[in-house]
Structure formats: C-alpha cells, structure tokens
C-alpha positions in Angstrom: -61.0 124.7 140.7 -64.2 125.1 138.6 -66.7 127.6 140.1 -69.1 127.8 137.1 -72.4 126.2 136.7 -70.6 123.3 135.0 -68.5 122.7 138.2 -70.9 120.2 139.8 -71.3 118.2 136.6 -67.6 118.2 135.9 -66.7 117.0 139.4 -69.5 114.4 139.3 -68.3 112.9 136.0 -64.7 112.8 137.3 -65.7 111.2 140.6 -67.8 108.6 138.8 -65.0 107.6 136.5 -62.6 107.1 139.4 -65.2 105.2 141.5 -66.1 102.8 138.7 -62.5 102.1 137.5 -62.0 98.4 136.9 -65.8 97.6 136.9 -67.7 96.3 133.9 -69.6 99.6 133.8 -66.4 101.7 134.3 -64.1 103.4 131.8 -62.9 101.4 128.8 -59.4 99.9 129.3 -56.4 101.0 127.2 -54.7 98.7 124.7 -51.6 96.9 126.0 -49.5 98.5 123.2 -50.5 101.1 120.7 -48.1 99.6 118.1 -50.7 96.8 117.8 -53.2 99.4 116.4 -53.5 101.0 113.0 -55.2 104.5 113.3 -57.8 105.7 110.9 -58.0 109.5 110.9 -61.2 111.0 109.7 -62.7 114.5 109.6 -66.2 114.3 111.1 -67.8 116.9 108.9 -66.4 115.2 105.7 -66.9 111.6 106.5 -70.6 110.6 106.5 -74.2 111.6 107.0 -76.7 108.7 106.9 -79.6 111.0 106.3 -78.4 113.5 103.6 -76.0 114.0 100.8 -73.2 116.5 101.2 -74.5 120.1 101.4 -72.3 121.2 98.5 -71.6 119.5 95.2 -69.2 118.5 93.8 -68.2 116.7 97.0 -64.5 117.4 96.3 -64.7 121.0 95.3 -61.3 122.4 96.2 -62.7 125.9 96.9 -65.5 124.9 99.3 -64.5 125.5 102.9 -67.7 125.3 104.8 -69.8 122.6 106.5 -70.7 119.6 104.4 -73.0 118.0 107.0 -71.1 115.0 108.4 -72.5 113.6 111.7 -71.5 111.6 114.7 -74.2 109.1 113.6 -72.5 108.9 110.2 -69.2 107.8 111.8 -71.1 105.3 114.0 -72.9 103.9 110.9 -69.5 103.0 109.3 -67.6 101.6 112.3 -67.8 98.1 110.8 -66.4 99.5 107.5 -63.4 101.1 109.4 -62.8 97.9 111.5 -62.9 95.7 108.4 -60.3 97.9 106.8 -57.9 96.8 109.6 -58.0 99.8 111.8 -57.8 99.4 115.6 -58.4 103.0 116.5 -60.2 106.0 115.0 -58.8 109.5 115.4 -61.6 112.1 115.1 -61.0 115.7 114.1 -62.0 118.0 116.9 -65.5 117.3 118.2 -65.9 120.0 120.8 -68.1 123.0 120.2 -67.1 125.7 117.8 -68.8 129.0 117.1 -72.1 128.2 115.4 -72.1 131.3 113.3 -68.7 130.5 111.7 -69.1 128.3 108.6 -65.3 128.0 108.3 -65.1 126.0 111.5 -66.2 122.8 109.8 -62.8 121.4 110.6 -63.4 121.8 114.4 -60.1 123.6 115.4 -61.9 126.8 116.5 -63.2 125.6 119.8 -65.1 128.0 122.0 -66.6 125.6 124.6 -64.2 123.1 126.0 -66.8 121.0 127.8 -69.5 120.5 125.1 -69.8 118.4 121.9 -70.3 120.1 118.6 -74.1 120.4 118.0 -73.7 120.7 114.3 -72.3 117.2 114.2 -75.3 115.8 116.0 -78.6 114.6 114.6 -80.3 116.4 117.5 -78.1 119.4 118.4 -79.6 119.5 121.9 -78.4 116.0 122.4 -74.9 116.4 121.0 -73.0 115.3 124.2 -74.9 112.0 124.4 -74.6 111.3 120.7 -70.9 111.7 120.9 -70.7 109.4 123.9 -72.9 106.9 122.0 -70.4 107.0 119.1 -67.5 106.2 121.4 -69.4 103.4 123.2 -70.3 101.9 119.8 -66.7 102.1 118.6 -65.5 100.3 121.7 -68.2 97.6 121.2 -66.9 97.3 117.6 -63.3 96.8 118.8 -62.1 100.3 118.0 -60.3 102.7 120.3 -61.1 106.4 120.0 -58.7 109.3 119.9 -59.9 112.9 120.1 -58.1 115.7 118.3 -57.7 118.5 120.8 -56.6 122.1 120.9 -54.7 123.9 123.7 -53.0 126.7 121.8 -56.0 128.7 120.6 -59.8 129.2 120.5 -62.1 130.2 117.8 -62.7 133.8 116.5 -64.3 134.8 119.8 -63.3 138.5 119.7 -62.4 141.1 117.1 -59.7 143.8 116.7 -61.5 147.0 115.8 -64.2 144.9 114.3 -61.8 142.7 112.3 -61.0 139.0 112.8 -57.3 139.5 112.3 -54.8 142.3 113.0 -51.0 142.7 112.4 -48.8 141.8 115.3 -48.5 144.3 118.2 -45.8 144.2 120.8 -48.5 144.8 123.5 -52.1 143.5 123.9 -54.6 145.5 121.8 -58.1 146.6 122.6 -60.6 143.9 121.6 -64.4 143.5 121.3 -65.9 140.1 122.3 -68.4 138.6 119.9 -72.0 137.7 120.7 -73.9 134.5 119.6 -74.3 135.9 116.1 -70.6 136.7 115.7 -71.1 140.4 116.0 -68.3 142.2 117.8 -69.8 144.2 120.6 -67.9 147.5 121.2 -69.0 147.6 124.9 -67.7 144.0 125.5 -64.0 144.9 125.9 -63.6 142.8 129.0 -65.2 139.4 128.9 -65.3 139.1 132.7 -67.5 142.2 132.8 -70.1 140.9 130.4 -73.5 140.3 132.1 -75.0 137.0 131.2 -72.6 136.1 128.4 -74.3 134.1 125.6 -73.8 130.4 125.7 -73.2 130.4 121.9 -70.7 133.3 122.1 -67.5 134.3 123.9 -65.6 131.4 125.4 -66.6 128.6 127.9 -66.4 127.4 130.6 -66.7 130.6 132.5 -63.3 130.0 134.1 -61.7 130.9 130.8 -63.5 134.3 130.6 -60.6 136.4 131.5 -58.9 138.8 129.1 -55.4 138.0 130.5 -55.8 134.4 129.3 -55.6 135.6 125.7 -52.6 137.1 123.9 -54.6 139.8 122.0 -51.5 140.8 119.9 -52.7 139.8 116.5 -51.0 137.5 114.1 -47.3 136.5 114.5 -44.6 139.1 114.0 -43.1 138.3 110.5 -39.7 139.0 112.0 -40.3 137.1 115.2 -41.3 133.7 116.6 -44.1 132.1 114.5 -45.5 130.5 117.7 -46.4 133.8 119.3 -49.6 135.2 117.9 -53.0 134.2 116.6 -53.5 131.4 114.2 -55.1 133.5 111.5 -58.5 134.3 113.0 -58.1 131.7 115.8 -57.1 133.5 119.0 -54.0 132.4 120.8 -54.2 131.7 124.6 -51.5 132.6 127.1 -50.7 128.9 127.7 -47.8 129.7 130.1 -50.3 131.1 132.6 -50.5 128.6 135.5 -54.2 129.2 136.2 -55.2 128.8 132.6 -53.1 125.6 132.4 -55.1 124.2 135.4 -58.4 125.0 133.8 -57.4 123.4 130.4 -56.1 120.3 132.1 -59.2 119.9 134.2 -61.5 120.4 131.2 -59.7 117.8 129.1 -59.7 115.4 132.1 -63.5 115.9 132.1 -63.6 115.1 128.3 -61.8 111.8 129.0 -64.3 110.8 131.7 -67.4 112.2 130.0 -66.8 110.5 126.6 -64.6 107.5 127.7 -62.0 108.1 125.1 -58.6 106.4 124.7 -56.2 109.1 123.5 -55.5 112.7 122.5 -53.9 114.1 119.3 -52.6 117.5 120.4 -52.8 120.2 117.7 -49.9 122.7 117.3 -48.0 121.1 120.2 -44.8 123.2 119.6 -46.8 126.5 120.0 -47.6 125.7 123.7 -45.7 128.0 126.1 -44.1 127.4 129.4 -44.1 123.8 130.6 -47.6 123.0 129.4 -46.7 120.1 127.0 -45.0 118.3 130.0 -47.6 119.3 132.6 -50.6 118.5 130.4 -49.2 115.1 129.3 -48.4 114.0 132.8 -51.6 115.3 134.2 -53.7 113.5 131.6 -51.7 110.3 132.0 -52.0 110.3 135.8 -55.8 111.0 135.6 -56.2 108.2 133.0 -54.3 105.8 135.3 -56.6 106.8 138.2 -59.6 105.6 136.2 -58.1 102.4 134.9 -56.8 103.6 131.5 -53.3 102.4 131.9 -52.0 103.3 128.4 -53.9 106.5 127.4 -52.1 107.7 124.3 -51.0 111.3 123.6 -49.3 112.4 120.5 -48.7 115.9 119.2 -48.2 117.9 116.0 -44.7 119.3 115.6 -44.5 121.0 112.2 -41.9 123.8 111.5 -39.3 122.7 108.9 -37.0 121.5 111.7 -39.2 118.7 113.0 -36.6 116.1 113.8 -34.8 118.4 116.4 -38.1 119.7 117.7 -39.7 116.3 118.1 -36.8 115.3 120.3 -38.0 117.9 122.8 -41.2 116.0 123.4 -41.1 112.3 122.7 -40.2 109.5 125.0 -39.6 110.0 128.7 -36.6 112.4 128.5 -36.2 115.7 126.8 -33.1 117.0 125.1 -33.6 120.6 126.2 -30.5 121.9 127.9 -30.0 121.4 131.6 -33.5 119.8 131.8 -32.4 116.7 129.9 -33.7 114.3 132.5 -37.1 115.8 133.1 -40.2 113.7 132.6 -42.1 114.6 129.5 -45.8 114.0 129.3 -46.4 113.5 125.6 -46.0 109.9 124.4 -45.4 110.4 120.7 -45.3 112.9 117.8 -46.7 112.8 114.3 -43.8 111.7 112.1 -43.5 114.6 109.7 -39.8 113.9 109.1 -40.8 110.5 107.7 -43.6 112.0 105.7 -41.2 114.5 104.2 -39.1 111.8 102.7 -41.2 108.7 102.3 -44.0 110.1 100.2 -41.7 111.7 97.6 -39.6 108.5 97.5 -42.6 106.3 97.0 -43.7 108.6 94.2 -40.2 108.4 92.6 -39.4 112.1 93.2 -36.6 111.3 95.7 -34.0 108.6 96.0 -34.2 105.9 98.7 -31.1 107.5 100.2 -33.3 110.4 101.4 -35.3 108.0 103.7 -32.1 106.4 105.0 -30.5 109.8 105.7 -33.6 110.9 107.7 -33.3 107.8 110.0 -29.6 108.3 110.4 -30.2 111.9 111.5 -32.9 110.6 113.9 -30.5 108.2 115.5 -28.1 111.1 116.1 -30.7 113.6 117.4 -32.3 111.1 119.7 -29.3 109.1 120.9 -30.1 109.9 124.5 -33.8 109.1 124.1 -34.0 105.9 122.2 -32.4 102.8 123.7 -32.6 100.5 120.7 -33.6 100.4 117.0 -37.0 99.1 118.1 -37.6 101.8 120.7 -38.6 104.4 118.2 -41.7 102.5 117.1 -43.4 103.7 120.2 -42.8 107.3 119.8 -44.0 108.1 116.3 -47.4 108.2 114.5 -46.6 107.7 110.9 -48.6 108.8 107.8 -48.5 109.3 104.0 -50.8 112.3 103.9 -53.3 114.2 106.1 -55.7 117.1 106.3 -52.9 119.7 106.6 -50.9 118.6 103.6 -51.9 120.1 100.3 -52.0 116.8 98.3 -53.1 113.3 98.9 -50.8 110.3 98.2 -52.9 109.3 95.1 -52.4 111.1 91.9 -54.6 110.8 88.9 -52.8 111.1 85.6 -54.9 112.9 83.0 -55.8 110.4 80.3 -54.9 107.4 82.4 -56.2 108.0 85.9 -55.1 104.6 87.3 -51.5 104.8 86.0 -49.9 105.5 89.4 -52.4 103.7 91.7 -49.8 101.2 92.7 -47.9 104.0 94.4 -50.7 104.1 97.0 -50.6 100.5 97.9 -46.8 100.4 97.8 -46.8 103.4 100.1 -49.2 101.8 102.5 -47.1 98.6 102.6 -44.0 100.6 103.4 -45.8 102.7 106.0 -47.3 99.7 107.8 -43.9 98.0 107.8 -41.7 100.9 109.1 -41.3 101.8 112.8 -44.2 103.6 114.4 -48.0 103.5 114.9 -49.3 103.9 111.3 -52.1 106.2 110.5 -54.3 106.1 107.4 -56.1 109.2 106.3 -59.7 108.7 105.5 -60.5 108.2 101.8 -57.1 106.7 100.9 -58.9 103.4 100.7 -61.4 104.9 98.2 -58.8 106.5 96.0 -59.5 110.1 96.9 -56.9 112.3 95.1 -57.4 115.9 96.0 -54.6 118.4 95.8 -53.9 122.1 95.9 -55.9 123.5 98.8 -57.1 122.5 102.3 -60.7 121.7 101.1 -59.2 119.7 98.2 -57.8 117.1 100.6 -60.9 117.2 102.9 -63.4 115.7 100.5 -66.9 114.6 101.6 -66.2 110.8 101.5 -69.9 109.9 101.3 -70.3 112.0 98.2 -68.7 109.4 96.0 -70.7 106.6 94.4 -70.9 103.9 95.3 -70.7 104.8 98.9 -68.2 103.0 101.1 -67.5 100.0 98.8 -65.0 97.4 100.0 -64.1 95.8 96.7 -62.2 98.6 94.9 -58.5 98.7 94.0 -57.3 100.0 97.4 -59.5 98.7 100.2 -58.7 94.9 99.8 -55.0 95.7 99.5 -54.9 97.7 102.7 -56.8 94.9 104.4 -54.1 92.5 103.2 -51.2 94.6 104.5 -52.8 94.9 107.9 -53.4 91.2 108.1 -49.7 90.6 107.6 -48.7 93.3 110.1 -51.0 91.7 112.7 -49.5 88.2 112.4 -45.8 89.4 112.2 -44.8 90.9 115.5 -41.5 92.0 114.0 -43.4 94.5 111.9 -44.7 96.1 115.1 -41.9 95.8 117.6 -38.8 94.7 115.7 -35.5 96.4 115.4 -35.0 98.2 112.1 -32.1 98.0 109.6 -31.9 99.3 106.1 -30.5 96.8 103.7 -27.9 97.7 101.0 -28.9 96.2 97.6 -26.9 95.2 94.5 -27.7 94.7 90.8 -24.5 93.0 90.0 -24.1 90.8 93.1 -20.8 92.5 93.9 -21.3 96.2 94.8 -23.9 96.9 97.5 -25.3 100.2 98.6 -28.5 102.3 99.1 -29.9 103.4 95.8 -29.0 107.1 95.2 -31.4 107.7 92.3 -35.1 108.5 92.2 -37.0 105.4 91.2 -34.6 103.2 93.1 -35.3 100.2 95.3 -35.7 100.7 99.0 -35.1 97.7 101.3 -35.1 97.1 105.0 -35.5 94.4 107.7 -37.5 94.3 110.9 -35.9 91.8 113.4 -37.5 90.5 116.5 -35.6 87.7 118.4 -35.1 85.1 115.7 -37.7 86.6 113.2 -36.5 88.6 110.2 -39.1 90.2 108.0 -37.8 91.9 104.8 -39.5 94.7 102.9 -38.4 95.6 99.4 -40.1 98.3 97.3 -39.4 99.2 93.7 -40.3 102.9 93.4 -39.6 103.0 89.6 -42.8 103.8 87.8 -41.9 102.0 84.5 -39.1 99.5 85.0 -39.0 96.1 86.7 -35.8 95.6 88.8 -34.0 92.6 90.1 -31.7 93.2 93.1 -29.8 91.2 95.7 -30.8 92.2 99.3 -28.6 91.5 102.3 -30.1 89.3 105.1 -29.1 88.8 108.7 -26.4 86.1 108.3 -27.3 84.4 111.6 -31.0 84.0 110.7 -30.6 82.7 107.2 -28.7 79.9 105.4 -27.9 79.1 101.8 -30.8 77.4 100.1 -33.5 79.0 102.4 -36.5 80.3 100.6 -38.4 83.5 101.5 -42.2 83.5 101.2 -44.0 86.5 99.8 -46.3 87.4 102.6 -47.7 90.4 100.7 -47.3 92.0 97.3 -49.4 94.8 95.9 -49.2 93.0 92.5 -51.4 90.1 91.4 -48.6 87.9 90.1 -45.4 88.6 92.2 -42.2 86.8 91.3 -41.0 84.6 94.2 -37.5 85.4 95.5 -34.6 83.1 94.5 -33.1 80.9 97.3 -30.7 82.5 99.7 -27.1 82.7 98.5 -23.9 83.4 100.3 -21.7 85.9 98.5 -18.0 86.2 99.5 -16.5 88.7 97.2 -18.5 91.8 97.7 -18.2 95.5 98.7 -20.9 96.9 100.9 -21.4 100.7 101.3 -23.1 100.6 104.7 -25.8 103.1 105.7 -23.5 104.7 108.3 -20.9 105.6 105.6 -18.4 102.7 106.3 -17.5 100.0 103.9 -17.8 96.3 104.5 -16.9 93.1 102.7 -18.3 89.6 102.6 -19.4 87.0 103.3 -23.0 88.1 103.2 -26.2 86.2 102.8 -28.5 87.6 100.1 -31.8 87.0 98.4 -32.5 87.9 94.8 -35.8 89.8 94.5 -37.5 90.7 91.3 -40.0 93.5 91.5 -42.4 94.9 89.0 -42.7 98.7 88.7 -44.2 100.2 91.9 -44.3 96.8 93.6 -43.7 96.2 97.3 -43.1 92.8 98.7 -43.0 91.7 102.4 -40.9 88.6 102.8 -40.0 86.0 105.4 -38.2 82.7 105.5 
C-alpha cells in the first residue's frame, strides 16, 4: 500500500510488532478493563519543560495562542506526579508533526506528517521520534497507559486559496496553492502530485497523501449547509469517504501504534468523518492491535454538536442506531461524554438543578435502549469530564475578593465524576487550581509557569488522590449498576431536587455492594436529607461509613431507618409508596460524601 521512501520502515515496524507480540520485548499489553483507569489529559506544549520557563509570561495569558515550549521530556519528568495523583493513563494532545512555520499549531491539531513526531516538542528536534517513544516506554514503566489524540478529518494549513488561509464555502473545489517549508503559498504548486522534490517541512506527508483529490478544497462550511463539510477554519478538510485515503490513514495510524507502542486513540472531530470511516478505522485499529497482543486497545471519539446524545448513539458500543444498518459492527469503543458535561458541571456549580442530570440519563436510556444491556453497561462507553481544552472555562472559579470561596465545587465535582458511570478524565491543572476562562488559550495555561511547580500538598491534589483511592477499592464505583435516589427533607415526600443548589444522590450497586454518593450543591446552606437505599441490601440500624468527604469534618450519617408512610416521585415519572429504607445524611455547603454500609 505504501510506495514512498517511508514504506520500508513502516512495514518493518509493523512486522516487528506482530513478530514480538507476547514476548517480554514486544508491545505493551492492554489493561483488562479501562474502567479501572482514570485518564489524565494534558496538552504537551502547555504541561512542562524541565530546561526553561514558558516562552511567554504571564503563563496564563488568555490572549496568547502560540507555543509555550512544553516538551516530551517535560511530561516524562512528571510521570510520578501524574501517577501519584491516581491516574492510570495519560492522554496526550496530538504529538505528530505540525507545520513548523505555524505558531498557532501549538495545540497539535494541524498535522501535516502522519508518520513523524512533532520536533518542536523534542529536546533534540532531529530525535523527536525516539524521544516520543522514550516517553511512552517510561510511562509504561511507571504504570501508566498512553493515549494519543489523533486527527482524521483534516490537516494543517498546507495550502492556500488565492494566497489566503481561509475562503468562503464553494459548491465545487477551488484552485489552490500548496505551501512550501516557510509557509509561503507557491502559485505554481496547484497540484501537489506534480511538485518536484516537495519539502519535507511543507505540503503533506507521507507522499501517498499527496493527491489533490484527497482534499475537499471548498473553503469553510456553508453557513446554510452541513457544518461537517468544509475546512476547520485554516485546517484543511480531507475527503475521508475516499477508500484509498481511508486505507492510507488506517495504515499510518497502525504504524503509529507499533512505532510508539501506545494503548489508545482519542479521535478528534469524530462526527465529521465521512462514509464508513468511523467504523472501518475503529475495527481496523482494533484488529491490528489484537494481532500484536494489545487485546483492549481503546478508541474514543469527540462528538460535539448540540445534539450529542443522539449522535453518540451512532458510534458507541457494538451496534449502531442508524436506520437499516442497526446491527452493523462499529469500531469506536466510546465517546467523550459531552451530554454529562453539559449538565453535571452547571449542577455542581449550583446553576442547574439535580433534575437536569437525572433527565439527561433518562434520555440516554431511551436513545440507547438497543445498545445498552444494563445500567452498568454504559460505564464502558463514555469518557467523562468536568472541563477540557475545547471548553471556554475551567471547573474552578475564583471569586474576586475571596478566591477560594468556591474551591469545594472542584473537589465535589471530582467526587461526582469519579463515582458516576464512565471512564473519568481529569484535565491537567485541575489538581493545581487553574481557573482560566473566556478563550481557548485561557484554559490551556502553561502548568509549569505557576510557583511552586507541581506541588502535591495544595487544596486539590490530596483530595483527588483520596477520591481515586476510594474508587480503586470499591468495584461498584467502576462497574456497578446505577440508580438515582429520590431524597426527602421531611421524611415523607421524596423526589429529585428541582432547584439549583439542591442535593443530588445516587447509588452504584454491584452484586451485594451498594455505594451511595450524595452531593450538596448549595454554596451557602447545609442540608439534611433522607436518601433511599436498596431495601434488600440494608436493614434498620445499619450504619454507613463515610468513605470520602471533601470536607475536613464530615457529619456521619444516622443509622438506617425504615419509613412506611411515604410518597416517592420516582425518576421515571411514576409514584411509589413505602416501605423504604433510608439514611439521613447531613452535608455542609458544597460537600460530597461517598458512603457504604
């Protein structure tokens, strides 16, 4: 398939990975279950450089959108810090080569060479591939799996429209000029296949991709048409329905797996991919990974469009919900849980009522009724988060005049996130109290710019460690079935709180284990509520232990009580009556407790 100068190397790496599968020197094996891992997502350019301070000060300037100088070696230096936080895997922002002349590519999503590591992230740019592999090997040695963020939909700003990076949408492909190594659009380079000796730091690589027909060339999306058809601003969209292009991309990323020995892919802009590429790519990657001994290579995608719940159902699990193709095998394992983010973060911050979270999960059950086989099933299909590099505000907010006033919202949010279904993902800097908002650069701060650098004794780091420790020893929090619990203030009328600042409660049940999570999202008031328990797993007089609280002096729950004369507004809209077993829980403002008998 590959005929370029890279072909021999690509095939040799792939063959070696297959031949050494299962050997001590062979590819690193997959985790048995990704639900056992907490993912730590970091942006390589913004995480750490052991040899230099961030290029630009202040480190959190919301208007600075260029390289800060983070390195692979900087991530490697702090692997113990990440592991000690409780992470089991690191998700790296894109690490493949971007256009060297483009300072706005610090984020890595403008790939122009799908086989080479980013030299700007290397201490020795000529040795970037080996430095990246050294980072992955060191992560494995430290007990961390590694996920690469990858792009299939688009490439960097590799060509221009009449000298410009962007152009309005055209119904037909437009004339283009490919750029040289300095970023200059060359008028005579209208056809990339005809360029003699194309520059290694320009156009697009490997050479198999050097065909104009592989690129849409129609400018940015039509404002009256599909937003998935067209360039991503200056990033040029590929024609991902083309079978030949699909084959080259699949082969390139199989090479990436073998060359760098990674354990998973996060797929950028998954819903933009055309044709059957999501299915074909996922299955091809999975089967290649199986062939080299990685039996649980993880793929999860970004589905972000305002109708995420229905769109996610097209991709997750092993069955789609797309028309007559409802039984076809889908290759992508999971999706980033934007529907949960859209309701959990505002609920934790007391902007929304707990009913919003419950409604989201009720909708999920309906949309995915033919995908999910049990309440516990969904925990395999979602990567959950409180914030990330694409959202315009971090979870932490600093109140002017009292910067720590709402800090407990962060630790309460993490306790909720790590106790809900899914594979939880923590965005770098949350553990250090970063609080940027307003722009992309504002939430992509240079973490090593703060002082002291990488402390482990602040307000957040130990709390996150403690939550992970509870998650690790309570299997129900990783695999358990999932039930929201109606609450009551008067011990008679039970329901889900309909008011911002209410109490949110749920149980995770695995076999005979019930773990109860209760969170008071009110920012000023303590609240005491009765929480319903599974009646077959509790008895009057039982006491629940506080496995975790984000407060230093939590109030222990009262003994379990049976209530007979009650009215319960169930989460599905029906009404029930007693008897019910309940526990009285008293929570301080912004307190979360994780409880178990």
